[in-house]
All heavy atoms as TSV, in Angstrom:
chain	resi	resn	atom	element	x	y	z
A	1	GLN	N	N	7.886	13.115	-9.231
A	1	GLN	CA	C	7.805	14.191	-8.299
A	1	GLN	C	C	6.557	15.007	-8.511
A	1	GLN	O	O	5.935	15.535	-7.542
A	1	GLN	CB	C	9.020	15.088	-8.365
A	1	GLN	CG	C	10.261	14.409	-7.866
A	1	GLN	CD	C	11.457	15.303	-7.969
A	1	GLN	OE1	O	11.429	16.374	-8.617
A	1	GLN	NE2	N	12.561	14.938	-7.333
A	2	LYS	N	N	6.129	15.174	-9.718
A	2	LYS	CA	C	4.932	15.987	-10.048
A	2	LYS	C	C	3.677	15.420	-9.287
A	2	LYS	O	O	2.879	16.122	-8.806
A	2	LYS	CB	C	4.731	16.037	-11.547
A	2	LYS	CG	C	3.549	16.901	-11.924
A	2	LYS	CD	C	3.407	16.958	-13.442
A	2	LYS	CE	C	2.182	17.780	-13.777
A	2	LYS	NZ	N	1.958	17.815	-15.310
A	3	VAL	N	N	3.608	14.083	-9.370
A	3	VAL	CA	C	2.378	13.427	-8.813
A	3	VAL	C	C	2.341	13.729	-7.321
A	3	VAL	O	O	1.328	14.122	-6.678
A	3	VAL	CB	C	2.442	11.884	-8.947
A	3	VAL	CG1	C	1.389	11.209	-8.107
A	3	VAL	CG2	C	2.289	11.529	-10.409
A	4	PHE	N	N	3.531	13.740	-6.611
A	4	PHE	CA	C	3.531	13.973	-5.110
A	4	PHE	C	C	3.320	15.499	-4.903
A	4	PHE	O	O	2.694	15.864	-3.880
A	4	PHE	CB	C	4.786	13.492	-4.532
A	4	PHE	CG	C	4.914	11.988	-4.560
A	4	PHE	CD1	C	5.840	11.343	-5.364
A	4	PHE	CD2	C	4.183	11.215	-3.742
A	4	PHE	CE1	C	5.914	9.998	-5.417
A	4	PHE	CE2	C	4.205	9.831	-3.769
A	4	PHE	CZ	C	5.112	9.226	-4.586
A	5	ALA	N	N	3.804	16.282	-5.714
A	5	ALA	CA	C	3.679	17.738	-5.583
A	5	ALA	C	C	2.160	18.175	-5.696
A	5	ALA	O	O	1.679	18.937	-4.853
A	5	ALA	CB	C	4.511	18.525	-6.568
A	6	GLU	N	N	1.501	17.547	-6.649
A	6	GLU	CA	C	0.054	17.820	-6.849
A	6	GLU	C	C	-0.756	17.297	-5.686
A	6	GLU	O	O	-1.844	17.861	-5.456
A	6	GLU	CB	C	-0.366	17.234	-8.137
A	6	GLU	CG	C	0.169	17.973	-9.390
A	6	GLU	CD	C	-0.218	17.272	-10.695
A	6	GLU	OE1	O	-0.860	16.295	-10.651
A	6	GLU	OE2	O	0.192	17.826	-11.715
A	7	GLY	N	N	-0.297	16.308	-5.038
A	7	GLY	CA	C	-1.056	15.713	-3.935
A	7	GLY	C	C	-0.612	16.164	-2.553
A	7	GLY	O	O	-0.972	15.561	-1.596
A	8	LYS	N	N	0.108	17.323	-2.483
A	8	LYS	CA	C	0.605	17.794	-1.233
A	8	LYS	C	C	-0.568	17.948	-0.231
A	8	LYS	O	O	-1.552	18.581	-0.519
A	8	LYS	CB	C	1.295	19.112	-1.395
A	8	LYS	CG	C	2.038	19.535	-0.195
A	8	LYS	CD	C	2.956	20.754	-0.508
A	8	LYS	CE	C	3.597	21.132	0.781
A	8	LYS	NZ	N	4.793	21.919	0.511
A	9	GLY	N	N	-0.312	17.409	0.964
A	9	GLY	CA	C	-1.391	17.517	2.024
A	9	GLY	C	C	-2.392	16.348	2.023
A	9	GLY	O	O	-3.206	16.276	2.898
A	10	ALA	N	N	-2.325	15.499	1.065
A	10	ALA	CA	C	-3.197	14.337	0.980
A	10	ALA	C	C	-2.863	13.404	2.076
A	10	ALA	O	O	-1.695	13.415	2.609
A	10	ALA	CB	C	-3.080	13.652	-0.357
A	11	LYS	N	N	-3.774	12.585	2.568
A	11	LYS	CA	C	-3.547	11.602	3.649
A	11	LYS	C	C	-3.700	10.243	3.106
A	11	LYS	O	O	-4.686	9.876	2.476
A	11	LYS	CB	C	-4.559	11.848	4.801
A	11	LYS	CG	C	-4.332	10.893	5.914
A	11	LYS	CD	C	-5.283	11.175	7.021
A	11	LYS	CE	C	-5.049	10.088	8.130
A	11	LYS	NZ	N	-6.052	10.185	9.199
A	12	LEU	N	N	-2.637	9.410	3.320
A	12	LEU	CA	C	-2.609	8.016	2.916
A	12	LEU	C	C	-2.915	7.128	4.119
A	12	LEU	O	O	-2.263	7.257	5.171
A	12	LEU	CB	C	-1.309	7.643	2.315
A	12	LEU	CG	C	-1.080	6.133	2.037
A	12	LEU	CD1	C	-2.024	5.627	0.921
A	12	LEU	CD2	C	0.402	5.866	1.626
A	13	THR	N	N	-3.906	6.229	3.988
A	13	THR	CA	C	-4.200	5.268	5.011
A	13	THR	C	C	-3.988	3.866	4.441
A	13	THR	O	O	-4.480	3.575	3.370
A	13	THR	CB	C	-5.644	5.374	5.547
A	13	THR	OG1	O	-5.812	6.723	6.019
A	13	THR	CG2	C	-5.931	4.371	6.644
A	14	VAL	N	N	-3.253	3.003	5.190
A	14	VAL	CA	C	-2.942	1.647	4.670
A	14	VAL	C	C	-3.562	0.692	5.754
A	14	VAL	O	O	-3.256	0.835	6.969
A	14	VAL	CB	C	-1.434	1.377	4.528
A	14	VAL	CG1	C	-1.172	-0.068	4.159
A	14	VAL	CG2	C	-0.850	2.338	3.511
A	15	THR	N	N	-4.426	-0.192	5.231
A	15	THR	CA	C	-5.041	-1.228	6.131
A	15	THR	C	C	-4.482	-2.570	5.616
A	15	THR	O	O	-4.810	-2.936	4.521
A	15	THR	CB	C	-6.509	-1.158	6.041
A	15	THR	OG1	O	-6.961	0.139	6.431
A	15	THR	CG2	C	-7.205	-2.107	7.019
A	16	VAL	N	N	-3.790	-3.238	6.484
A	16	VAL	CA	C	-3.329	-4.614	6.126
A	16	VAL	C	C	-4.414	-5.608	6.498
A	16	VAL	O	O	-4.851	-5.648	7.650
A	16	VAL	CB	C	-1.998	-4.925	6.866
A	16	VAL	CG1	C	-1.547	-6.351	6.645
A	16	VAL	CG2	C	-0.917	-3.926	6.438
A	17	LEU	N	N	-4.864	-6.377	5.548
A	17	LEU	CA	C	-5.892	-7.326	5.754
A	17	LEU	C	C	-5.312	-8.690	6.128
A	17	LEU	O	O	-5.951	-9.512	6.800
A	17	LEU	CB	C	-6.831	-7.401	4.556
A	17	LEU	CG	C	-7.543	-6.145	4.205
A	17	LEU	CD1	C	-8.375	-6.301	2.964
A	17	LEU	CD2	C	-8.483	-5.697	5.311
A	18	SER	N	N	-4.151	-9.046	5.536
A	18	SER	CA	C	-3.539	-10.322	5.881
A	18	SER	C	C	-1.988	-10.168	5.673
A	18	SER	O	O	-1.512	-9.383	4.794
A	18	SER	CB	C	-4.030	-11.439	5.013
A	18	SER	OG	O	-3.674	-11.349	3.658
A	19	ALA	N	N	-1.291	-10.896	6.470
A	19	ALA	CA	C	0.220	-10.959	6.325
A	19	ALA	C	C	0.628	-12.366	6.661
A	19	ALA	O	O	0.168	-12.909	7.627
A	19	ALA	CB	C	0.836	-9.975	7.299
A	20	LYS	N	N	1.387	-12.974	5.699
A	20	LYS	CA	C	1.816	-14.377	5.865
A	20	LYS	C	C	3.309	-14.472	5.668
A	20	LYS	O	O	3.821	-13.916	4.653
A	20	LYS	CB	C	1.169	-15.257	4.831
A	20	LYS	CG	C	-0.364	-15.304	4.960
A	20	LYS	CD	C	-0.841	-16.276	3.874
A	20	LYS	CE	C	-2.204	-15.948	3.465
A	20	LYS	NZ	N	-2.705	-16.694	2.292
A	21	MET	N	N	3.977	-15.156	6.535
A	21	MET	CA	C	5.447	-15.496	6.306
A	21	MET	C	C	5.380	-16.756	5.430
A	21	MET	O	O	4.693	-17.773	5.730
A	21	MET	CB	C	6.053	-15.855	7.663
A	21	MET	CG	C	6.148	-14.645	8.608
A	21	MET	SD	S	7.202	-13.318	7.916
A	21	MET	CE	C	8.781	-14.111	7.857
A	22	ILE	N	N	6.065	-16.653	4.293
A	22	ILE	CA	C	6.246	-17.839	3.415
A	22	ILE	C	C	7.669	-18.397	3.472
A	22	ILE	O	O	7.972	-19.359	2.751
A	22	ILE	CB	C	5.762	-17.463	1.979
A	22	ILE	CG1	C	6.617	-16.410	1.365
A	22	ILE	CG2	C	4.294	-17.190	2.003
A	22	ILE	CD1	C	6.293	-16.252	-0.096
A	23	GLY	N	N	8.477	-17.838	4.256
A	23	GLY	CA	C	9.889	-18.248	4.423
A	23	GLY	C	C	10.426	-17.406	5.594
A	23	GLY	O	O	9.800	-16.533	6.118
A	24	ALA	N	N	11.669	-17.719	5.995
A	24	ALA	CA	C	12.336	-17.013	7.090
A	24	ALA	C	C	12.460	-15.533	6.780
A	24	ALA	O	O	12.415	-14.681	7.707
A	24	ALA	CB	C	13.621	-17.676	7.426
A	25	ASP	N	N	12.607	-15.224	5.477
A	25	ASP	CA	C	12.949	-13.842	5.061
A	25	ASP	C	C	12.038	-13.300	3.993
A	25	ASP	O	O	12.378	-12.317	3.333
A	25	ASP	CB	C	14.408	-13.723	4.664
A	25	ASP	CG	C	15.439	-13.982	5.730
A	25	ASP	OD1	O	15.189	-13.516	6.940
A	25	ASP	OD2	O	16.282	-14.778	5.538
A	26	VAL	N	N	10.845	-13.933	3.796
A	26	VAL	CA	C	9.917	-13.536	2.797
A	26	VAL	C	C	8.490	-13.482	3.355
A	26	VAL	O	O	8.081	-14.452	4.066
A	26	VAL	CB	C	9.938	-14.508	1.564
A	26	VAL	CG1	C	8.941	-14.022	0.508
A	26	VAL	CG2	C	11.330	-14.541	1.019
A	27	ALA	N	N	7.784	-12.450	3.093
A	27	ALA	CA	C	6.404	-12.315	3.614
A	27	ALA	C	C	5.483	-11.783	2.522
A	27	ALA	O	O	5.951	-11.049	1.613
A	27	ALA	CB	C	6.326	-11.335	4.777
A	28	LEU	N	N	4.200	-12.198	2.540
A	28	LEU	CA	C	3.155	-11.726	1.659
A	28	LEU	C	C	2.233	-10.878	2.428
A	28	LEU	O	O	1.812	-11.201	3.518
A	28	LEU	CB	C	2.388	-12.839	0.976
A	28	LEU	CG	C	3.252	-13.769	0.084
A	28	LEU	CD1	C	2.305	-14.864	-0.417
A	28	LEU	CD2	C	3.848	-13.032	-1.074
A	29	GLU	N	N	1.822	-9.695	1.886
A	29	GLU	CA	C	0.921	-8.811	2.552
A	29	GLU	C	C	-0.195	-8.391	1.570
A	29	GLU	O	O	0.142	-8.136	0.464
A	29	GLU	CB	C	1.696	-7.626	3.057
A	29	GLU	CG	C	1.030	-6.761	4.102
A	29	GLU	CD	C	2.016	-5.640	4.568
A	29	GLU	OE1	O	2.141	-4.688	3.952
A	29	GLU	OE2	O	2.561	-5.889	5.638
A	30	GLU	N	N	-1.417	-8.365	2.079
A	30	GLU	CA	C	-2.536	-7.863	1.244
A	30	GLU	C	C	-3.336	-6.877	2.077
A	30	GLU	O	O	-3.426	-7.009	3.278
A	30	GLU	CB	C	-3.446	-9.044	0.810
A	30	GLU	CG	C	-2.819	-10.043	-0.107
A	30	GLU	CD	C	-3.683	-11.126	-0.547
A	30	GLU	OE1	O	-4.711	-11.319	0.019
A	30	GLU	OE2	O	-3.340	-11.775	-1.595
A	31	GLY	N	N	-3.897	-5.914	1.348
A	31	GLY	CA	C	-4.663	-4.883	2.154
A	31	GLY	C	C	-5.315	-3.896	1.169
A	31	GLY	O	O	-5.447	-4.104	-0.003
A	32	ILE	N	N	-5.673	-2.755	1.743
A	32	ILE	CA	C	-6.351	-1.662	1.076
A	32	ILE	C	C	-5.627	-0.376	1.445
A	32	ILE	O	O	-5.195	-0.107	2.556
A	32	ILE	CB	C	-7.791	-1.547	1.578
A	32	ILE	CG1	C	-8.585	-2.846	1.194
A	32	ILE	CG2	C	-8.520	-0.320	0.943
A	32	ILE	CD1	C	-9.999	-2.922	1.771
A	33	THR	N	N	-5.423	0.454	0.410
A	33	THR	CA	C	-4.849	1.807	0.637
A	33	THR	C	C	-6.046	2.825	0.254
A	33	THR	O	O	-6.837	2.561	-0.602
A	33	THR	CB	C	-3.680	2.107	-0.335
A	33	THR	OG1	O	-4.118	2.021	-1.637
A	33	THR	CG2	C	-2.508	1.239	0.024
A	34	GLU	N	N	-6.087	3.901	1.004
A	34	GLU	CA	C	-7.023	4.971	0.771
A	34	GLU	C	C	-6.330	6.290	0.760
A	34	GLU	O	O	-5.493	6.511	1.729
A	34	GLU	CB	C	-8.127	4.914	1.815
A	34	GLU	CG	C	-9.236	5.870	1.496
A	34	GLU	CD	C	-10.353	5.790	2.549
A	34	GLU	OE1	O	-11.312	5.005	2.271
A	34	GLU	OE2	O	-10.325	6.552	3.514
A	35	VAL	N	N	-6.532	7.059	-0.227
A	35	VAL	CA	C	-5.940	8.445	-0.299
A	35	VAL	C	C	-7.033	9.458	-0.174
A	35	VAL	O	O	-7.923	9.466	-0.995
A	35	VAL	CB	C	-5.108	8.642	-1.580
A	35	VAL	CG1	C	-4.581	10.041	-1.653
A	35	VAL	CG2	C	-3.933	7.598	-1.636
A	36	ALA	N	N	-7.008	10.347	0.851
A	36	ALA	CA	C	-7.933	11.438	1.020
A	36	ALA	C	C	-7.202	12.681	0.576
A	36	ALA	O	O	-6.238	13.053	1.184
A	36	ALA	CB	C	-8.380	11.454	2.474
A	37	PRO	N	N	-7.724	13.408	-0.469
A	37	PRO	CA	C	-7.116	14.605	-0.907
A	37	PRO	C	C	-7.197	15.720	0.129
A	37	PRO	O	O	-8.126	15.731	0.911
A	37	PRO	CB	C	-7.884	15.014	-2.152
A	37	PRO	CG	C	-8.972	13.991	-2.332
A	37	PRO	CD	C	-8.899	13.013	-1.243
A	38	ALA	N	N	-6.222	16.600	0.095
A	38	ALA	CA	C	-6.155	17.691	1.072
A	38	ALA	C	C	-7.346	18.665	0.834
A	38	ALA	O	O	-7.748	19.300	1.863
A	38	ALA	CB	C	-4.888	18.477	0.884
A	39	ASP	N	N	-7.922	18.734	-0.356
A	39	ASP	CA	C	-9.048	19.679	-0.548
A	39	ASP	C	C	-10.407	19.140	-0.100
A	39	ASP	O	O	-11.386	19.783	-0.287
A	39	ASP	CB	C	-9.078	20.072	-2.105
A	39	ASP	CG	C	-9.510	18.835	-2.911
A	39	ASP	OD1	O	-9.832	17.772	-2.425
A	39	ASP	OD2	O	-9.477	19.020	-4.182
A	40	GLY	N	N	-10.408	18.007	0.561
A	40	GLY	CA	C	-11.632	17.424	1.087
A	40	GLY	C	C	-12.493	16.733	0.010
A	40	GLY	O	O	-13.572	16.294	0.318
A	41	GLY	N	N	-11.950	16.503	-1.086
A	41	GLY	CA	C	-12.667	15.717	-2.206
A	41	GLY	C	C	-12.773	14.270	-1.733
A	41	GLY	O	O	-12.242	13.879	-0.704
A	42	PRO	N	N	-13.497	13.503	-2.560
A	42	PRO	CA	C	-13.711	12.084	-2.179
A	42	PRO	C	C	-12.434	11.339	-2.219
A	42	PRO	O	O	-11.612	11.521	-3.079
A	42	PRO	CB	C	-14.718	11.574	-3.227
A	42	PRO	CG	C	-14.573	12.536	-4.370
A	42	PRO	CD	C	-14.131	13.799	-3.864
A	43	PRO	N	N	-12.264	10.344	-1.280
A	43	PRO	CA	C	-11.061	9.481	-1.254
A	43	PRO	C	C	-11.104	8.493	-2.357
A	43	PRO	O	O	-12.155	8.166	-2.916
A	43	PRO	CB	C	-11.095	8.867	0.117
A	43	PRO	CG	C	-12.517	8.831	0.465
A	43	PRO	CD	C	-13.201	10.045	-0.168
A	44	THR	N	N	-9.938	7.999	-2.748
A	44	THR	CA	C	-9.844	6.868	-3.673
A	44	THR	C	C	-9.244	5.635	-2.878
A	44	THR	O	O	-8.428	5.838	-1.977
A	44	THR	CB	C	-8.936	7.259	-4.810
A	44	THR	OG1	O	-7.662	7.578	-4.355
A	44	THR	CG2	C	-9.446	8.308	-5.697
A	45	ALA	N	N	-9.616	4.514	-3.253
A	45	ALA	CA	C	-9.197	3.305	-2.571
A	45	ALA	C	C	-8.642	2.288	-3.549
A	45	ALA	O	O	-9.156	2.218	-4.734
A	45	ALA	CB	C	-10.296	2.668	-1.738
A	46	ALA	N	N	-7.716	1.495	-3.096
A	46	ALA	CA	C	-7.186	0.431	-4.009
A	46	ALA	C	C	-6.798	-0.760	-3.159
A	46	ALA	O	O	-6.428	-0.631	-1.984
A	46	ALA	CB	C	-5.926	0.928	-4.754
A	47	ARG	N	N	-6.963	-1.967	-3.724
A	47	ARG	CA	C	-6.477	-3.201	-3.087
A	47	ARG	C	C	-4.940	-3.302	-3.471
A	47	ARG	O	O	-4.573	-2.924	-4.532
A	47	ARG	CB	C	-7.213	-4.401	-3.512
A	47	ARG	CG	C	-8.589	-4.451	-3.085
A	47	ARG	CD	C	-9.342	-5.723	-3.422
A	47	ARG	NE	N	-8.816	-6.874	-2.679
A	47	ARG	CZ	C	-9.163	-7.135	-1.438
A	47	ARG	NH1	N	-10.119	-6.427	-0.798
A	47	ARG	NH2	N	-8.661	-8.191	-0.819
A	48	PHE	N	N	-4.143	-3.937	-2.549
A	48	PHE	CA	C	-2.771	-4.154	-2.911
A	48	PHE	C	C	-2.317	-5.508	-2.447
A	48	PHE	O	O	-2.897	-6.069	-1.499
A	48	PHE	CB	C	-1.814	-3.027	-2.305
A	48	PHE	CG	C	-1.676	-3.177	-0.828
A	48	PHE	CD1	C	-0.580	-3.914	-0.311
A	48	PHE	CD2	C	-2.476	-2.527	0.088
A	48	PHE	CE1	C	-0.381	-4.048	1.040
A	48	PHE	CE2	C	-2.250	-2.687	1.426
A	48	PHE	CZ	C	-1.235	-3.409	1.939
A	49	SER	N	N	-1.314	-6.008	-3.100
A	49	SER	CA	C	-0.585	-7.221	-2.616
A	49	SER	C	C	0.948	-6.918	-2.702
A	49	SER	O	O	1.327	-6.263	-3.658
A	49	SER	CB	C	-0.956	-8.469	-3.415
A	49	SER	OG	O	-0.636	-8.282	-4.775
A	50	ALA	N	N	1.574	-7.329	-1.713
A	50	ALA	CA	C	3.049	-7.008	-1.700
A	50	ALA	C	C	3.895	-8.222	-1.244
A	50	ALA	O	O	3.487	-9.009	-0.462
A	50	ALA	CB	C	3.315	-5.846	-0.739
A	51	VAL	N	N	5.081	-8.306	-1.855
A	51	VAL	CA	C	6.049	-9.303	-1.402
A	51	VAL	C	C	7.111	-8.507	-0.700
A	51	VAL	O	O	7.728	-7.548	-1.272
A	51	VAL	CB	C	6.662	-10.046	-2.616
A	51	VAL	CG1	C	7.784	-11.073	-2.146
A	51	VAL	CG2	C	5.575	-10.789	-3.388
A	52	LEU	N	N	7.409	-8.883	0.530
A	52	LEU	CA	C	8.479	-8.224	1.351
A	52	LEU	C	C	9.627	-9.147	1.600
A	52	LEU	O	O	9.327	-10.451	1.821
A	52	LEU	CB	C	7.937	-7.696	2.677
A	52	LEU	CG	C	6.913	-6.557	2.544
A	52	LEU	CD1	C	5.548	-7.098	2.480
A	52	LEU	CD2	C	7.078	-5.647	3.801
A	53	VAL	N	N	10.840	-8.675	1.527
A	53	VAL	CA	C	11.995	-9.549	1.830
A	53	VAL	C	C	12.832	-8.869	2.918
A	53	VAL	O	O	12.899	-7.626	3.071
A	53	VAL	CB	C	12.863	-9.813	0.532
A	53	VAL	CG1	C	12.121	-10.613	-0.494
A	53	VAL	CG2	C	13.394	-8.512	-0.056
A	54	ARG	N	N	13.468	-9.700	3.726
A	54	ARG	CA	C	14.298	-9.235	4.764
A	54	ARG	C	C	15.764	-9.295	4.364
A	54	ARG	O	O	16.183	-10.442	3.975
A	54	ARG	CB	C	14.082	-9.968	6.108
A	54	ARG	CG	C	14.892	-9.419	7.263
A	54	ARG	CD	C	14.504	-9.999	8.603
A	54	ARG	NE	N	14.017	-11.370	8.565
A	54	ARG	CZ	C	13.316	-11.873	9.556
A	54	ARG	NH1	N	13.027	-11.137	10.660
A	54	ARG	NH2	N	12.906	-13.115	9.518
A	55	ARG	N	N	16.451	-8.269	4.388
A	55	ARG	CA	C	17.875	-8.223	4.038
A	55	ARG	C	C	18.621	-7.501	5.209
A	55	ARG	O	O	18.252	-6.342	5.530
A	55	ARG	CB	C	18.132	-7.514	2.720
A	55	ARG	CG	C	17.583	-8.165	1.598
A	55	ARG	CD	C	18.039	-7.498	0.242
A	55	ARG	NE	N	17.262	-7.979	-0.861
A	55	ARG	CZ	C	16.339	-7.297	-1.562
A	55	ARG	NH1	N	16.120	-6.029	-1.235
A	55	ARG	NH2	N	15.718	-7.860	-2.545
A	56	ASN	N	N	19.582	-8.126	5.693
A	56	ASN	CA	C	20.416	-7.557	6.828
A	56	ASN	C	C	19.583	-7.085	7.949
A	56	ASN	O	O	19.818	-6.020	8.481
A	56	ASN	CB	C	21.311	-6.431	6.210
A	56	ASN	CG	C	22.255	-6.894	5.180
A	56	ASN	OD1	O	22.880	-8.022	5.344
A	56	ASN	ND2	N	22.509	-6.178	4.191
A	57	GLY	N	N	18.546	-7.758	8.218
A	57	GLY	CA	C	17.657	-7.449	9.396
A	57	GLY	C	C	16.554	-6.442	9.133
A	57	GLY	O	O	15.774	-6.167	9.967
A	58	ALA	N	N	16.466	-5.828	7.921
A	58	ALA	CA	C	15.501	-4.788	7.601
A	58	ALA	C	C	14.594	-5.350	6.473
A	58	ALA	O	O	14.991	-6.173	5.617
A	58	ALA	CB	C	16.161	-3.556	7.069
A	59	TRP	N	N	13.286	-4.953	6.577
A	59	TRP	CA	C	12.321	-5.459	5.595
A	59	TRP	C	C	12.216	-4.404	4.416
A	59	TRP	O	O	12.165	-3.274	4.705
A	59	TRP	CB	C	10.965	-5.609	6.307
A	59	TRP	CG	C	10.915	-6.805	7.097
A	59	TRP	CD1	C	11.097	-6.861	8.479
A	59	TRP	CD2	C	10.640	-8.159	6.693
A	59	TRP	NE1	N	10.996	-8.161	8.856
A	59	TRP	CE2	C	10.717	-8.958	7.829
A	59	TRP	CE3	C	10.392	-8.741	5.446
A	59	TRP	CZ2	C	10.486	-10.333	7.773
A	59	TRP	CZ3	C	10.147	-10.075	5.395
A	59	TRP	CH2	C	10.262	-10.869	6.580
A	60	TYR	N	N	12.121	-4.971	3.187
A	60	TYR	CA	C	12.032	-4.145	2.044
A	60	TYR	C	C	10.879	-4.717	1.111
A	60	TYR	O	O	10.703	-5.898	1.089
A	60	TYR	CB	C	13.310	-4.190	1.182
A	60	TYR	CG	C	14.512	-3.600	1.892
A	60	TYR	CD1	C	15.289	-4.399	2.703
A	60	TYR	CD2	C	14.778	-2.238	1.815
A	60	TYR	CE1	C	16.435	-3.876	3.372
A	60	TYR	CE2	C	15.881	-1.717	2.496
A	60	TYR	CZ	C	16.669	-2.539	3.279
A	60	TYR	OH	O	17.725	-2.049	3.935
A	61	PHE	N	N	10.202	-3.707	0.393
A	61	PHE	CA	C	9.275	-4.226	-0.611
A	61	PHE	C	C	10.024	-4.687	-1.793
A	61	PHE	O	O	10.778	-3.949	-2.399
A	61	PHE	CB	C	8.329	-2.980	-0.990
A	61	PHE	CG	C	7.348	-2.649	0.042
A	61	PHE	CD1	C	7.559	-1.592	0.870
A	61	PHE	CD2	C	6.206	-3.442	0.247
A	61	PHE	CE1	C	6.605	-1.197	1.825
A	61	PHE	CE2	C	5.262	-3.057	1.266
A	61	PHE	CZ	C	5.468	-1.992	1.988
A	62	GLU	N	N	9.733	-5.986	-2.135
A	62	GLU	CA	C	10.324	-6.521	-3.423
A	62	GLU	C	C	9.429	-6.245	-4.595
A	62	GLU	O	O	9.890	-5.945	-5.685
A	62	GLU	CB	C	10.630	-8.020	-3.239
A	62	GLU	CG	C	11.212	-8.721	-4.396
A	62	GLU	CD	C	12.682	-8.308	-4.571
A	62	GLU	OE1	O	13.387	-7.860	-3.593
A	62	GLU	OE2	O	13.105	-8.404	-5.736
A	63	SER	N	N	8.098	-6.327	-4.315
A	63	SER	CA	C	7.066	-6.202	-5.408
A	63	SER	C	C	5.814	-5.712	-4.731
A	63	SER	O	O	5.451	-6.188	-3.707
A	63	SER	CB	C	6.946	-7.539	-6.088
A	63	SER	OG	O	5.896	-7.456	-7.011
A	64	VAL	N	N	5.169	-4.747	-5.420
A	64	VAL	CA	C	3.794	-4.292	-4.985
A	64	VAL	C	C	2.910	-4.166	-6.185
A	64	VAL	O	O	3.296	-3.615	-7.216
A	64	VAL	CB	C	3.893	-2.981	-4.231
A	64	VAL	CG1	C	2.497	-2.450	-3.873
A	64	VAL	CG2	C	4.769	-2.997	-3.071
A	65	HIS	N	N	1.730	-4.715	-6.063
A	65	HIS	CA	C	0.721	-4.583	-7.102
A	65	HIS	C	C	-0.551	-4.023	-6.529
A	65	HIS	O	O	-0.954	-4.388	-5.401
A	65	HIS	CB	C	0.412	-5.953	-7.781
A	65	HIS	CG	C	1.604	-6.564	-8.398
A	65	HIS	ND1	N	1.992	-6.279	-9.766
A	65	HIS	CD2	C	2.518	-7.460	-7.962
A	65	HIS	CE1	C	3.044	-6.925	-9.978
A	65	HIS	NE2	N	3.413	-7.645	-9.005
A	66	ASP	N	N	-1.219	-3.159	-7.222
A	66	ASP	CA	C	-2.473	-2.549	-6.717
A	66	ASP	C	C	-3.501	-2.457	-7.905
A	66	ASP	O	O	-3.060	-2.578	-9.068
A	66	ASP	CB	C	-2.267	-1.197	-6.059
A	66	ASP	CG	C	-1.829	-0.099	-7.019
A	66	ASP	OD1	O	-1.373	-0.361	-8.096
A	66	ASP	OD2	O	-1.951	1.021	-6.599
A	67	ALA	N	N	-4.715	-2.427	-7.513
A	67	ALA	CA	C	-5.860	-2.308	-8.412
A	67	ALA	C	C	-6.959	-1.501	-7.712
A	67	ALA	O	O	-7.161	-1.515	-6.557
A	67	ALA	CB	C	-6.398	-3.663	-8.790
A	68	VAL	N	N	-7.704	-0.732	-8.524
A	68	VAL	CA	C	-8.865	0.106	-8.056
A	68	VAL	C	C	-9.739	-0.785	-7.303
A	68	VAL	O	O	-10.171	-1.900	-7.777
A	68	VAL	CB	C	-9.485	0.818	-9.213
A	68	VAL	CG1	C	-10.719	1.567	-8.700
A	68	VAL	CG2	C	-8.532	1.750	-9.894
A	69	LEU	N	N	-10.166	-0.333	-6.176
A	69	LEU	CA	C	-11.120	-1.127	-5.383
A	69	LEU	C	C	-12.561	-0.755	-5.841
A	69	LEU	O	O	-12.960	0.435	-5.812
A	69	LEU	CB	C	-10.939	-0.676	-3.844
A	69	LEU	CG	C	-11.829	-1.422	-2.882
A	69	LEU	CD1	C	-11.574	-2.955	-2.833
A	69	LEU	CD2	C	-11.697	-0.870	-1.464
A	70	ARG	N	N	-13.290	-1.820	-6.224
A	70	ARG	CA	C	-14.657	-1.635	-6.636
A	70	ARG	C	C	-15.539	-2.326	-5.622
A	70	ARG	O	O	-15.283	-3.494	-5.245
A	70	ARG	CB	C	-14.862	-2.267	-7.945
A	70	ARG	CG	C	-14.040	-1.474	-9.015
A	70	ARG	CD	C	-14.546	-1.729	-10.395
A	70	ARG	NE	N	-13.969	-0.765	-11.341
A	70	ARG	CZ	C	-12.980	-1.115	-12.152
A	70	ARG	NH1	N	-12.493	-2.289	-12.131
A	70	ARG	NH2	N	-12.453	-0.183	-12.896
A	71	PRO	N	N	-16.627	-1.694	-5.187
A	71	PRO	CA	C	-17.493	-2.328	-4.254
A	71	PRO	C	C	-18.233	-3.520	-4.849
A	71	PRO	O	O	-18.402	-3.583	-6.041
A	71	PRO	CB	C	-18.592	-1.228	-3.949
A	71	PRO	CG	C	-18.223	-0.051	-4.734
A	71	PRO	CD	C	-17.033	-0.290	-5.562
A	72	PRO	N	N	-18.522	-4.525	-4.026
A	72	PRO	CA	C	-19.181	-5.737	-4.543
A	72	PRO	C	C	-20.528	-5.472	-5.122
A	72	PRO	O	O	-21.218	-4.582	-4.910
A	72	PRO	CB	C	-19.291	-6.661	-3.322
A	72	PRO	CG	C	-19.048	-5.827	-2.163
A	72	PRO	CD	C	-18.373	-4.508	-2.610
């Protein structure tokens, strides 16, 4: 809760770069997240990969991994 309280007013942007169905109820997603602090400081970015599963018609994150995005 402390992490979210300290980041109050920050803006999260999620950009999905690819999404693949690997089964009827399993999908893989890769992309970039960017968090812009409320105080106008520089944003931070990370790459992510996620496994999503469908249960009872709704999609849930089964696993998410992220790493700091470094420019090439």
